[in-house]
All heavy atoms as an XYZ file, in Angstrom:
878
protein
N       2.199     20.019     -3.919
C       1.015     19.568     -3.196
C       1.100     20.059     -1.760
O       2.167     20.125     -1.170
C       0.925     18.052     -3.226
C      -0.221     17.532     -2.407
S      -0.934     15.994     -2.947
C      -1.352     16.331     -4.606
N      -0.006     20.371     -1.216
C      -0.112     20.879      0.137
C       0.379     19.833      1.142
O      -0.022     18.674      1.102
C      -1.573     21.239      0.390
C      -1.800     21.895      1.710
O      -1.144     21.590      2.689
N      -2.748     22.799      1.731
N       1.234     20.260      2.063
C       1.784     19.358      3.083
C       0.679     18.775      3.963
O       0.726     17.608      4.337
C       2.823     20.105      3.931
C       3.578     19.221      4.877
C       4.490     18.235      4.177
O       4.889     18.465      3.023
O       4.814     17.205      4.785
N      -0.328     19.577      4.302
C      -1.438     19.097      5.130
C      -2.205     17.980      4.422
O      -2.622     17.003      5.062
C      -2.378     20.250      5.471
N      -2.363     18.097      3.116
C      -3.045     17.052      2.352
C      -2.233     15.764      2.365
O      -2.773     14.674      2.536
C      -3.290     17.516      0.919
C      -4.021     16.545     -0.008
C      -5.380     16.180      0.562
C      -4.160     17.158     -1.380
N      -0.934     15.893      2.224
C      -0.063     14.719      2.238
C      -0.098     14.034      3.615
O      -0.157     12.812      3.706
C       1.365     15.136      1.877
C       2.241     13.968      1.598
C       3.470     14.343      0.814
N       3.115     14.470     -0.593
C       3.382     15.543     -1.335
N       4.012     16.564     -0.838
N       3.040     15.567     -2.603
N      -0.112     14.823      4.672
C      -0.210     14.268      6.025
C      -1.538     13.545      6.196
O      -1.601     12.453      6.768
C      -0.027     15.380      7.084
C       1.424     15.855      7.082
C      -0.445     14.906      8.465
C       1.660     17.117      7.882
N      -2.602     14.129      5.662
C      -3.929     13.507      5.732
C      -3.932     12.159      5.009
O      -4.510     11.179      5.494
C      -4.970     14.439      5.125
O      -6.215     13.810      5.032
N      -3.288     12.101      3.855
C      -3.228     10.844      3.097
C      -2.420      9.791      3.841
O      -2.793      8.616      3.858
C      -2.634     11.096      1.717
C      -3.583     11.841      0.817
C      -2.975     12.162     -0.515
N      -3.981     12.780     -1.375
C      -3.721     13.308     -2.542
N      -2.494     13.308     -3.020
N      -4.686     13.840     -3.258
N      -1.343     10.186      4.462
C      -0.540      9.241      5.246
C      -1.338      8.755      6.458
O      -1.322      7.561      6.782
C       0.763      9.898      5.685
N      -2.054      9.659      7.108
C      -2.880      9.282      8.260
C      -3.978      8.299      7.833
O      -4.283      7.344      8.535
C      -3.500     10.530      8.881
C      -4.320     10.231     10.115
C      -4.825     11.486     10.801
N      -3.687     12.191     11.387
C      -3.412     13.476     11.159
N      -4.186     14.196     10.375
N      -2.385     14.046     11.741
N      -4.556      8.535      6.655
C      -5.595      7.645      6.137
C      -5.047      6.227      5.964
O      -5.720      5.246      6.247
C      -6.120      8.169      4.802
C      -7.293      7.394      4.257
C      -7.828      8.001      2.972
N      -8.178      9.397      3.151
C      -7.717     10.389      2.385
N      -6.909     10.148      1.383
N      -8.090     11.629      2.602
N      -3.799      6.126      5.547
C      -3.176      4.821      5.370
C      -3.029      4.106      6.715
O      -3.248      2.897      6.819
C      -1.810      4.971      4.682
C      -1.354      3.699      4.053
O      -2.034      3.136      3.202
N      -0.200      3.227      4.472
N      -2.683      4.849      7.761
C      -2.580      4.270      9.104
C      -3.950      3.814      9.591
O      -4.098      2.714     10.135
C      -1.954      5.291     10.081
C      -2.029      4.786     11.515
C      -0.511      5.586      9.696
N      -4.964      4.640      9.379
C      -6.325      4.277      9.780
C      -6.805      3.034      9.033
O      -7.515      2.199      9.595
C      -7.275      5.444      9.541
C      -7.012      6.617     10.466
C      -7.754      7.874     10.061
O      -8.400      7.898      8.984
O      -7.668      8.860     10.810
N      -6.402      2.909      7.779
C      -6.723      1.721      6.986
C      -6.106      0.480      7.642
O      -6.766     -0.553      7.776
C      -6.215      1.902      5.553
C      -6.265      0.675      4.698
C      -7.465      0.047      4.414
C      -5.100      0.138      4.164
C      -7.512     -1.084      3.613
C      -5.141     -0.981      3.372
C      -6.348     -1.597      3.096
N      -4.874      0.589      8.081
C      -4.226     -0.523      8.777
C      -4.956     -0.907     10.054
O      -5.103     -2.083     10.382
N      -5.454      0.092     10.773
C      -6.213     -0.174     11.990
C      -7.518     -0.894     11.668
O      -7.933     -1.801     12.396
C      -6.465      1.137     12.736
C      -5.191      1.734     13.303
S      -5.292      3.431     13.930
C      -6.796      3.481     14.825
N      -8.154     -0.522     10.560
C      -9.387     -1.197     10.143
C      -9.100     -2.659      9.798
O      -9.864     -3.555     10.175
C     -10.027     -0.488      8.950
C     -11.291     -1.148      8.390
C     -12.419     -1.132      9.418
C     -11.728     -0.469      7.110
N      -7.994     -2.897      9.126
C      -7.628     -4.279      8.793
C      -7.451     -5.104     10.071
O      -7.947     -6.236     10.164
C      -6.351     -4.330      7.934
C      -6.606     -3.738      6.555
C      -5.844     -5.766      7.798
C      -5.356     -3.578      5.726
N      -6.763     -4.543     11.051
C      -6.591     -5.254     12.328
C      -7.934     -5.554     12.966
O      -8.148     -6.647     13.497
C      -5.715     -4.450     13.284
C      -4.258     -4.489     12.907
O      -3.801     -5.399     12.224
N      -3.516     -3.491     13.343
N      -8.849     -4.604     12.913
C     -10.190     -4.801     13.460
C     -10.894     -5.952     12.738
O     -11.535     -6.796     13.373
C     -10.996     -3.508     13.335
C     -12.440     -3.657     13.663
N     -12.906     -3.801     14.949
C     -13.542     -3.712     12.860
C     -14.220     -3.935     14.924
N     -14.622     -3.875     13.662
N     -10.774     -5.986     11.424
C     -11.422     -7.038     10.633
C     -10.860     -8.405     11.001
O     -11.609     -9.361     11.215
C     -11.236     -6.763      9.120
C     -12.091     -5.567      8.699
C     -11.567     -7.996      8.281
C     -11.802     -5.063      7.293
N      -9.552     -8.509     11.093
C      -8.910     -9.795     11.363
C      -9.246    -10.285     12.770
O      -9.483    -11.477     12.981
C      -7.386     -9.692     11.162
C      -6.676    -10.932     11.649
C      -7.067     -9.425      9.701
N      -9.296     -9.380     13.732
C      -9.554     -9.765     15.117
C     -11.024    -10.018     15.404
O     -11.361    -10.670     16.390
C      -9.031     -8.683     16.061
C      -7.517     -8.574     16.039
C      -6.994     -7.391     16.831
O      -7.813     -6.628     17.400
O      -5.765     -7.223     16.857
N     -11.910     -9.532     14.556
C     -13.349     -9.660     14.784
C     -13.796    -11.103     14.555
O     -13.537    -11.676     13.492
C     -14.113     -8.726     13.843
C     -15.590     -8.780     14.020
N     -16.222     -8.201     15.086
C     -16.556     -9.365     13.270
C     -17.517     -8.413     14.980
N     -17.744     -9.115     13.898
N     -14.474    -11.694     15.530
C     -14.990    -13.053     15.315
C     -16.250    -13.022     14.452
O     -16.998    -12.057     14.470
C     -15.307    -13.532     16.735
C     -15.605    -12.279     17.485
C     -14.743    -11.195     16.862
N     -16.441    -14.039     13.689
C     -17.656    -14.127     12.891
C     -17.582    -13.365     11.586
O     -16.519    -12.967     11.123
N     -18.762    -13.158     10.995
C     -18.840    -12.481      9.705
C     -18.529    -11.000      9.839
O     -18.751    -10.394     10.881
C     -20.231    -12.666      9.096
C     -20.497    -14.077      8.635
C     -21.796    -14.147      7.880
C     -21.981    -15.534      7.285
N     -23.128    -15.607      6.409
N     -18.066    -10.440      8.738
C     -17.766     -9.023      8.676
C     -19.030     -8.287      8.222
O     -19.637     -8.656      7.214
C     -16.593     -8.750      7.708
C     -15.380     -9.610      8.073
C     -16.243     -7.272      7.676
C     -14.885     -9.439      9.490
N     -19.402     -7.257      8.947
C     -20.663     -6.557      8.676
C     -20.568     -5.662      7.439
O     -19.492     -5.275      7.006
C     -21.051     -5.703      9.890
O     -20.116     -4.658     10.060
N     -21.742     -5.338      6.914
C     -21.821     -4.477      5.730
C     -21.225     -3.082      5.970
O     -20.576     -2.548      5.075
C     -23.260     -4.392      5.238
C     -23.734     -5.695      4.621
C     -24.962     -5.470      3.788
C     -25.518     -6.764      3.282
N     -24.745     -7.348      2.211
N     -21.422     -2.464      7.140
C     -20.785     -1.152      7.342
C     -19.249     -1.209      7.237
O     -18.627     -0.282      6.713
C     -21.227     -0.743      8.754
C     -22.513     -1.453      8.958
C     -22.350     -2.769      8.235
N     -18.657     -2.286      7.684
C     -17.202     -2.436      7.577
C     -16.819     -2.616      6.106
O     -15.835     -2.029      5.638
C     -16.700     -3.614      8.442
C     -15.224     -3.874      8.201
C     -16.964     -3.342      9.913
N     -17.603     -3.378      5.373
C     -17.343     -3.573      3.941
C     -17.489     -2.242      3.203
O     -16.690     -1.930      2.316
C     -18.285     -4.655      3.372
C     -17.940     -6.029      3.997
C     -18.196     -4.716      1.855
C     -18.940     -7.119      3.715
N     -18.468     -1.433      3.597
C     -18.627     -0.100      2.990
C     -17.433      0.793      3.313
O     -16.998      1.593      2.485
C     -19.933      0.547      3.446
C     -21.156     -0.009      2.731
C     -22.376      0.855      2.980
N     -22.876      0.758      4.337
C     -23.765     -0.144      4.761
N     -24.261     -1.028      3.925
N     -24.164     -0.154      6.005
N     -16.884      0.647      4.515
C     -15.710      1.431      4.884
C     -14.516      1.041      4.008
O     -13.738      1.900      3.594
C     -15.374      1.222      6.371
C     -14.236      2.077      6.869
C     -14.554      3.561      6.864
O     -15.689      3.968      7.072
N     -13.552      4.385      6.611
N     -14.380     -0.250      3.698
C     -13.314     -0.682      2.781
C     -13.499     -0.026      1.410
O     -12.533      0.434      0.800
C     -13.313     -2.210      2.635
C     -12.729     -3.009      3.787
C     -12.958     -4.495      3.556
C     -11.247     -2.712      3.964
N     -14.743      0.014      0.937
C     -15.022      0.640     -0.360
C     -14.687      2.132     -0.327
O     -14.181      2.686     -1.310
C     -16.492      0.434     -0.744
N     -14.930      2.771      0.800
C     -14.606      4.190      0.947
C     -13.093      4.397      0.855
O     -12.626      5.305      0.171
C     -15.137      4.707      2.284
C     -14.874      6.165      2.523
C     -15.449      6.600      3.856
C     -15.104      8.038      4.173
N     -15.578      8.437      5.505
N     -12.332      3.544      1.538
C     -10.870      3.635      1.449
C     -10.398      3.416      0.014
O      -9.488      4.084     -0.457
C     -10.191      2.633      2.390
C     -10.086      3.121      3.809
C     -10.816      2.524      4.822
C      -9.262      4.195      4.136
C     -10.721      2.973      6.129
C      -9.161      4.650      5.437
C      -9.891      4.026      6.431
O      -9.793      4.478      7.726
N     -11.033      2.492     -0.665
C     -10.651      2.205     -2.052
C     -10.826      3.451     -2.919
O      -9.936      3.805     -3.697
C     -11.491      1.047     -2.596
C     -11.069      0.549     -3.945
C     -11.972     -0.616     -4.342
C     -11.281     -1.593     -5.223
N     -12.110     -2.778     -5.465
N     -11.955      4.128     -2.781
C     -12.189      5.356     -3.547
C     -11.161      6.427     -3.195
O     -10.618      7.100     -4.076
C     -13.604      5.888     -3.290
C     -14.703      5.079     -3.934
C     -16.051      5.779     -3.839
N     -16.432      6.125     -2.481
C     -17.060      5.319     -1.628
N     -17.382      4.092     -2.011
N     -17.374      5.720     -0.414
N     -10.881      6.585     -1.915
C      -9.924      7.592     -1.482
C      -8.515      7.289     -1.988
O      -7.798      8.189     -2.430
C      -9.921      7.704      0.044
C     -11.205      8.277      0.595
C     -11.291      8.190      2.107
O     -10.594      7.405      2.744
N     -12.161      8.993      2.689
N      -8.121      6.023     -1.914
C      -6.786      5.645     -2.383
C      -6.667      5.839     -3.895
O      -5.655      6.325     -4.383
C      -6.458      4.197     -2.021
C      -6.164      3.979     -0.552
C      -6.385      2.740      0.024
C      -5.669      4.997      0.246
C      -6.099      2.519      1.364
C      -5.392      4.787      1.588
C      -5.615      3.544      2.153
N      -7.717      5.459     -4.635
C      -7.674      5.634     -6.091
C      -7.556      7.109     -6.462
O      -6.873      7.457     -7.428
C      -8.907      5.014     -6.749
C      -8.833      3.507     -6.839
C     -10.018      2.944     -7.579
C      -9.873      1.446     -7.755
N     -10.992      0.891     -8.521
N      -8.177      7.976     -5.695
C      -8.106      9.408     -5.960
C      -6.728      9.983     -5.627
O      -6.352     11.025     -6.151
C      -9.176     10.145     -5.159
N      -5.980      9.294     -4.786
C      -4.682      9.802     -4.324
C      -3.491      9.104     -4.956
O      -2.353      9.456     -4.668
C      -4.584      9.628     -2.805
O      -5.655     10.229     -2.144
N      -3.722      8.141     -5.805
C      -2.642      7.286     -6.302
C      -1.608      8.049     -7.131
O      -0.466      7.621     -7.252
C      -3.219      6.066     -7.064
C      -3.669      6.434     -8.457
C      -2.233      4.923     -7.089
N      -1.962      9.192     -7.660
C      -1.030      9.959     -8.483
C      -0.164     10.923     -7.684
O       0.584     11.704     -8.273
C      -1.793     10.730     -9.571
C      -2.394      9.779    -10.585
O      -1.813      8.755    -10.914
N      -3.573     10.109    -11.056
N      -0.250     10.869     -6.373
C       0.585     11.716     -5.520
C       2.054     11.448     -5.833
O       2.500     10.305     -5.848
C       0.283     11.427     -4.047
C       1.022     12.335     -3.094
O       2.269     12.229     -3.028
O       0.367     13.133     -2.421
N       2.789     12.496     -6.079
C       4.185     12.380     -6.501
C       5.046     11.671     -5.449
O       5.924     10.884     -5.789
C       4.737     13.777     -6.775
C       6.149     13.832     -7.262
C       6.569     15.252     -7.583
N       6.435     16.176     -6.457
C       7.338     16.305     -5.478
N       8.420     15.577     -5.487
N       7.149     17.181     -4.512
N       4.784     11.914     -4.170
C       5.607     11.341     -3.109
C       4.986     10.065     -2.540
O       5.656      9.055     -2.371
C       5.849     12.382     -1.994
C       6.681     13.538     -2.561
C       6.543     11.756     -0.793
C       6.881     14.691     -1.624
N       3.698     10.093     -2.250
C       3.038      8.958     -1.586
C       2.406      7.961     -2.554
O       1.876      6.941     -2.121
C       1.962      9.470     -0.622
C       2.439     10.376      0.509
C       1.251     10.811      1.357
C       3.491      9.698      1.355
N       2.461      8.227     -3.843
C       1.780      7.382     -4.824
C       2.150      5.916     -4.756
O       1.288      5.043     -4.823
N       3.435      5.625     -4.594
C       3.883      4.223     -4.539
C       3.301      3.518     -3.314
O       2.855      2.370     -3.389
C       5.407      4.179     -4.513
C       5.981      2.782     -4.608
C       7.504      2.773     -4.595
O       8.138      3.846     -4.463
O       8.052      1.667     -4.712
N       3.267      4.214     -2.174
C       2.703      3.628     -0.965
C       1.196      3.420     -1.126
O       0.654      2.387     -0.719
C       2.968      4.545      0.230
C       2.432      4.006      1.543
S       2.670      5.136      2.920
C       1.440      6.385      2.559
N       0.531      4.368     -1.758
C      -0.918      4.258     -1.954
C      -1.244      3.103     -2.904
O      -2.202      2.368     -2.687
C      -1.495      5.599     -2.436
C      -1.363      6.638     -1.321
C      -2.937      5.458     -2.878
C      -1.654      8.061     -1.731
N      -0.419      2.910     -3.934
C      -0.616      1.762     -4.823
C      -0.478      0.460     -4.043
O      -1.249     -0.485     -4.249
C       0.398      1.789     -5.959
C       0.112      2.818     -7.008
C       1.194      2.881     -8.081
O       2.298      2.372     -7.898
N       0.873      3.516     -9.191
N       0.482      0.407     -3.142
C       0.641     -0.770     -2.288
C      -0.573     -0.988     -1.410
O      -1.021     -2.128     -1.213
N      -1.128      0.094     -0.896
C      -2.330     -0.016     -0.062
C      -3.512     -0.541     -0.862
O      -4.324     -1.308     -0.344
C      -2.672      1.339      0.556
O      -1.670      1.740      1.452
N      -3.607     -0.134     -2.124
C      -4.680     -0.657     -2.984
C      -4.533     -2.166     -3.197
O      -5.530     -2.892     -3.230
C      -4.690      0.071     -4.324
C      -5.373      1.426     -4.333
C      -5.066      2.172     -5.630
C      -6.867      1.277     -4.147
N      -3.299     -2.642     -3.327
C      -3.069     -4.087     -3.473
C      -3.483     -4.822     -2.201
O      -4.127     -5.876     -2.261
C      -1.599     -4.363     -3.788
C      -1.172     -3.904     -5.155
C       0.316     -4.137     -5.354
C       0.797     -3.574     -6.680
N       2.254     -3.719     -6.838
N      -3.116     -4.259     -1.053
C      -3.505     -4.853      0.225
C      -5.023     -4.873      0.331
O      -5.617     -5.889      0.702
C      -2.892     -4.071      1.415
C      -3.467     -4.558      2.735
C      -1.378     -4.188      1.408
N      -5.655     -3.760     -0.011
C      -7.101     -3.650      0.081
C      -7.793     -4.708     -0.782
O      -8.776     -5.313     -0.352
C      -7.539     -2.246     -0.329
C      -8.954     -1.878      0.063
C      -9.029     -0.402      0.415
C      -9.930     -2.185     -1.030
N      -7.272     -4.954     -1.967
C      -7.872     -5.969     -2.851
C      -7.834     -7.345     -2.187
O      -8.822     -8.092     -2.236
C      -7.139     -5.996     -4.191
N      -6.714     -7.667     -1.543
C      -6.611     -8.964     -0.861
C      -7.518     -9.020      0.365
O      -8.110    -10.056      0.661
C      -5.159     -9.247     -0.461
C      -4.249     -9.528     -1.620
C      -4.650    -10.745     -2.430
O      -5.003    -11.792     -1.828
O      -4.607    -10.669     -3.664
N      -7.640     -7.903      1.081
C      -8.523     -7.861      2.252
C      -9.973     -8.047      1.823
O     -10.743     -8.748      2.487
C      -8.322     -6.554      3.056
C      -9.398     -6.392      4.125
C      -6.936     -6.521      3.681
N     -10.356     -7.439      0.709
C     -11.726     -7.633      0.206
C     -11.979     -9.100     -0.118
O     -13.043     -9.638      0.204
C     -11.966     -6.766     -1.026
C     -12.103     -5.300     -0.731
C     -12.271     -4.440     -1.970
O     -11.692     -4.770     -3.029
O     -12.986     -3.439     -1.869
N     -11.003     -9.760     -0.739
C     -11.142    -11.192     -1.030
C     -11.206    -11.999      0.258
O     -11.972    -12.969      0.364
C      -9.984    -11.666     -1.914
C      -9.977    -11.109     -3.337
C      -8.657    -11.444     -4.031
C     -11.166    -11.635     -4.122
N     -10.411    -11.610      1.242
C     -10.421    -12.272      2.550
C     -11.804    -12.166      3.183
O     -12.355    -13.159      3.668
C      -9.351    -11.644      3.452
C      -9.507    -11.983      4.913
C      -9.163    -13.240      5.387
C     -10.014    -11.055      5.817
C      -9.315    -13.560      6.732
C     -10.164    -11.361      7.156
C      -9.812    -12.610      7.613
O      -9.968    -12.930      8.935
N     -12.373    -10.969      3.161
C     -13.692    -10.750      3.765
C     -14.745    -11.595      3.054
O     -15.577    -12.243      3.701
C     -14.064     -9.250      3.745
C     -15.530     -9.038      4.070
C     -13.177     -8.474      4.707
N     -14.705    -11.620      1.725
C     -15.675    -12.425      0.971
C     -15.537    -13.905      1.308
O     -16.536    -14.598      1.534
C     -15.499    -12.219     -0.531
C     -15.998    -10.882     -1.017
C     -15.766    -10.718     -2.503
C     -16.149     -9.325     -2.949
N     -15.829     -9.073     -4.350
N     -14.311    -14.394      1.347
C     -14.086    -15.810      1.666
C     -14.522    -16.114      3.097
O     -15.172    -17.131      3.353
C     -12.613    -16.167      1.465
N     -14.168    -15.236      3.999
C     -14.522    -15.450      5.406
C     -16.024    -15.438      5.603
O     -16.581    -16.290      6.305
C     -13.862    -14.377      6.258
C     -14.086    -14.578      7.719
C     -13.195    -13.687      8.512
N     -13.767    -13.481      9.824
C     -13.306    -12.629     10.691
N     -12.258    -11.893     10.395
N     -13.876    -12.495     11.862
N     -16.702    -14.471      4.983
C     -18.162    -14.404      5.118
C     -18.847    -15.584      4.452
O     -19.947    -15.959      4.833
C     -18.701    -13.089      4.566
C     -18.491    -11.928      5.522
O     -18.087    -12.121      6.666
N     -18.751    -10.730      5.059
N     -18.201    -16.194      3.450
C     -18.763    -17.371      2.779
C     -18.432    -18.659      3.535
O     -18.905    -19.727      3.162
C     -18.227    -17.455      1.357
N     -17.617    -18.560      4.574
C     -17.251    -19.743      5.350
C     -16.083    -20.517      4.767
O     -15.800    -21.633      5.197
N     -15.380    -19.945      3.812
C     -14.229    -20.580      3.162
C     -12.971    -20.297      3.983
O     -12.260    -19.329      3.740
C     -14.080    -20.061      1.735
C     -12.906    -20.661      0.987
O     -12.238    -21.571      1.522
O     -12.642    -20.201     -0.140
N     -12.691    -21.152      4.964
C     -11.561    -20.914      5.865
C     -10.224    -20.996      5.152
O      -9.324    -20.202      5.422
C     -11.595    -21.907      7.023
C     -12.736    -21.673      7.981
C     -12.716    -22.641      9.118
C     -13.898    -22.385     10.040
N     -13.921    -23.305     11.165
N     -10.089    -21.938      4.231
C      -8.831    -22.087      3.496
C      -8.572    -20.868      2.608
O      -7.467    -20.318      2.584
C      -8.846    -23.370      2.655
C      -7.567    -23.702      1.900
C      -6.407    -23.888      2.869
C      -7.775    -24.971      1.084
N      -9.594    -20.441      1.876
C      -9.465    -19.257      1.029
C      -9.178    -18.013      1.861
O      -8.329    -17.192      1.499
N      -9.873    -17.884      2.992
C      -9.662    -16.728      3.864
C      -8.224    -16.692      4.356
O      -7.587    -15.634      4.355
C     -10.631    -16.768      5.036
N      -7.682    -17.830      4.739
C      -6.296    -17.872      5.217
C      -5.329    -17.488      4.104
O      -4.386    -16.730      4.325
C      -5.945    -19.258      5.753
C      -4.501    -19.328      6.245
C      -4.179    -20.566      6.974
C      -2.752    -20.677      7.425
N      -1.866    -19.578      7.294
N      -5.580    -17.987      2.906
C      -4.703    -17.672      1.771
C      -4.705    -16.166      1.485
O      -3.652    -15.563      1.316
C      -5.162    -18.456      0.539
C      -4.268    -18.260     -0.676
C      -4.660    -19.151     -1.846
N      -5.963    -18.761     -2.385
C      -7.045    -19.535     -2.382
N      -6.998    -20.748     -1.890
N      -8.179    -19.106     -2.894
N      -5.895    -15.548      1.472
C      -5.986    -14.114      1.198
C      -5.401    -13.291      2.348
O      -4.768    -12.263      2.112
C      -7.433    -13.695      0.932
C      -7.997    -14.324     -0.317
C      -9.184    -15.033     -0.287
C      -7.336    -14.216     -1.535
C      -9.714    -15.612     -1.435
C      -7.856    -14.792     -2.688
C      -9.037    -15.492     -2.624
O      -9.545    -16.064     -3.762
N      -5.603    -13.756      3.572
C      -5.029    -13.056      4.714
C      -3.500    -13.099      4.655
O      -2.839    -12.077      4.862
C      -5.528    -13.656      6.028
C      -4.975    -13.029      7.297
C      -5.344    -11.556      7.377
C      -5.470    -13.782      8.518
N      -2.946    -14.277      4.364
C      -1.490    -14.404      4.262
C      -0.929    -13.491      3.175
O       0.110    -12.849      3.366
C      -1.090    -15.855      3.982
C      -1.321    -16.773      5.175
O      -1.553    -16.269      6.298
O      -1.285    -18.005      4.975
N      -1.616    -13.422      2.048
C      -1.154    -12.566      0.954
C      -1.264    -11.089      1.340
O      -0.369    -10.288      1.031
C      -1.946    -12.845     -0.321
C      -1.512    -12.018     -1.512
C      -0.084    -12.263     -1.977
O       0.575    -13.210     -1.513
O       0.384    -11.485     -2.833
N      -2.327    -10.721      2.031
C      -2.471     -9.322      2.438
C      -1.393     -8.945      3.451
O      -0.864     -7.829      3.398
C      -3.870     -9.037      2.992
O      -4.086     -9.704      4.213
N      -1.020     -9.853      4.326
C       0.064     -9.587      5.287
C       1.384     -9.414      4.543
O       2.160     -8.493      4.832
C       0.163    -10.716      6.336
C       1.443    -10.605      7.145
C      -1.055    -10.702      7.251
N       1.643    -10.260      3.565
C       2.875    -10.152      2.779
C       2.932     -8.796      2.059
O       3.945     -8.094      2.105
C       2.965    -11.285      1.754
C       4.279    -11.296      0.966
C       4.250    -12.308     -0.164
N       3.353    -11.942     -1.240
C       3.609    -10.966     -2.140
N       4.715    -10.271     -2.071
N       2.748    -10.701     -3.102
N       1.817     -8.416      1.446
C       1.766     -7.132      0.746
C       1.889     -5.957      1.716
O       2.518     -4.949      1.401
C       0.468     -7.024     -0.063
C       0.375     -7.939     -1.281
C      -1.052     -7.937     -1.836
C       1.377     -7.539     -2.339
N       1.276     -6.094      2.897
C       1.374     -5.027      3.896
C       2.840     -4.832      4.306
O       3.305     -3.700      4.445
C       0.512     -5.333      5.116
C       0.573     -4.227      6.117
C       1.433     -4.112      7.173
C      -0.214     -3.034      6.123
N       1.205     -2.938      7.843
C       0.209     -2.257      7.223
C      -1.239     -2.557      5.313
C      -0.360     -1.023      7.521
C      -1.803     -1.331      5.615
C      -1.375     -0.582      6.703
N       3.552     -5.942      4.514
C       4.958     -5.846      4.894
C       5.790     -5.191      3.800
O       6.681     -4.383      4.089
C       5.516     -7.216      5.262
C       4.940     -7.730      6.568
O       4.517     -6.955      7.421
N       4.910     -9.036      6.724
N       5.519     -5.522      2.550
C       6.201     -4.868      1.428
C       5.892     -3.368      1.422
O       6.778     -2.539      1.213
C       5.769     -5.475      0.093
C       6.356     -6.814     -0.216
C       5.885     -7.359     -1.554
O       5.239     -6.613     -2.331
O       6.154     -8.541     -1.822
N       4.637     -3.036      1.650
C       4.226     -1.638      1.653
C       4.839     -0.888      2.835
O       5.146      0.298      2.733
C       2.703     -1.531      1.674
C       2.212     -0.233      1.100
O       2.764      0.271      0.133
N       1.160      0.307      1.689
N       5.034     -1.581      3.931
C       5.657     -0.965      5.098
C       7.102     -0.554      4.785
O       7.563      0.500      5.224
C       5.616     -1.925      6.286
C       6.041     -1.268      7.573
O       5.558     -0.145      7.859
O       6.865     -1.857      8.300
N       7.792     -1.366      4.009
C       9.156     -1.034      3.595
C       9.139      0.234      2.733
O       9.971      1.129      2.894
C       9.792     -2.221      2.846
C      10.006     -3.386      3.812
C      11.095     -1.816      2.176
C      10.360     -4.696      3.138
N       8.159      0.317      1.829
C       8.017      1.501      0.976
C       7.725      2.732      1.834
O       8.346      3.795      1.647
C       6.917      1.285     -0.072
C       7.333      0.196     -1.062
C       6.579      2.585     -0.807
C       6.212     -0.303     -1.958
N       6.815      2.591      2.781
C       6.450      3.723      3.653
C       7.641      4.185      4.487
O       7.851      5.390      4.661
C       5.289      3.329      4.554
N       8.427      3.237      4.960
C       9.628      3.582      5.748
C      10.620      4.343      4.889
O      11.198      5.347      5.328
C      10.260      2.308      6.332
O       9.303      1.648      7.158
C      11.501      2.639      7.138
N      10.813      3.894      3.650
C      11.732      4.568      2.747
C      11.260      5.989      2.473
O      12.032      6.941      2.503
C      11.865      3.798      1.428
C      12.802      4.475      0.431
C      12.910      3.731     -0.879
N      11.688      3.249     -1.462
C      10.820      4.014     -2.141
N      11.032      5.293     -2.309
N       9.729      3.483     -2.655
N       9.968      6.152      2.245
C       9.419      7.491      1.986
C       9.619      8.383      3.204
O      10.027      9.547      3.079
C       7.926      7.399      1.596
C       7.779      6.747      0.218
C       7.265      8.776      1.618
C       6.362      6.404     -0.153
N       9.353      7.847      4.391
C       9.522      8.635      5.617
C      10.978      9.076      5.785
O      11.250     10.212      6.176
C       9.072      7.832      6.821
N      11.909      8.177      5.476
C      13.333      8.514      5.585
C      13.725      9.585      4.558
O      14.511     10.478      4.865
C      14.190      7.269      5.405
C      14.118      6.325      6.583
C      14.816      4.993      6.337
O      15.285      4.746      5.197
O      14.884      4.195      7.280
N      13.167      9.491      3.362
C      13.457     10.486      2.332
C      12.915     11.867      2.700
O      13.517     12.883      2.365
C      12.878     10.055      0.978
C      13.593      8.886      0.356
C      12.893      8.368     -0.891
O      11.859      8.932     -1.288
O      13.388      7.373     -1.466
N      11.787     11.894      3.404
C      11.172     13.158      3.776
C      11.801     13.791      5.021
O      11.614     14.965      5.266
C       9.674     12.978      4.002
C       8.841     12.655      2.766
C       7.399     12.399      3.141
C       8.943     13.775      1.745
N      12.535     12.983      5.780
C      13.111     13.547      7.012
C      14.529     14.037      6.813
O      15.129     13.967      5.825
C      13.079     12.527      8.134
O      13.810     11.374      7.797
């Protein structure tokens, strides 16, 4: 696989993390354009999940994304308890995925 493509996929994962931070820090409801951006990341991650090197990290990102989508739905519905539960789970999954990403980075260096 092309190294530039792999770098692009890794960068996309970082940008996804930045979007999550934006969502969590944003007061009030999450807008439809942000929800569409999550759907765009989902499509991109699903298309990249078979990457021989980054596939495991991308699968982890898909798990995080699923929890973030649930968080957004709960938050927009006013379900504070549900939103907290989904946010906590997405943070736990993100931390697990961070360990995977660190291992991959160490293997590549």
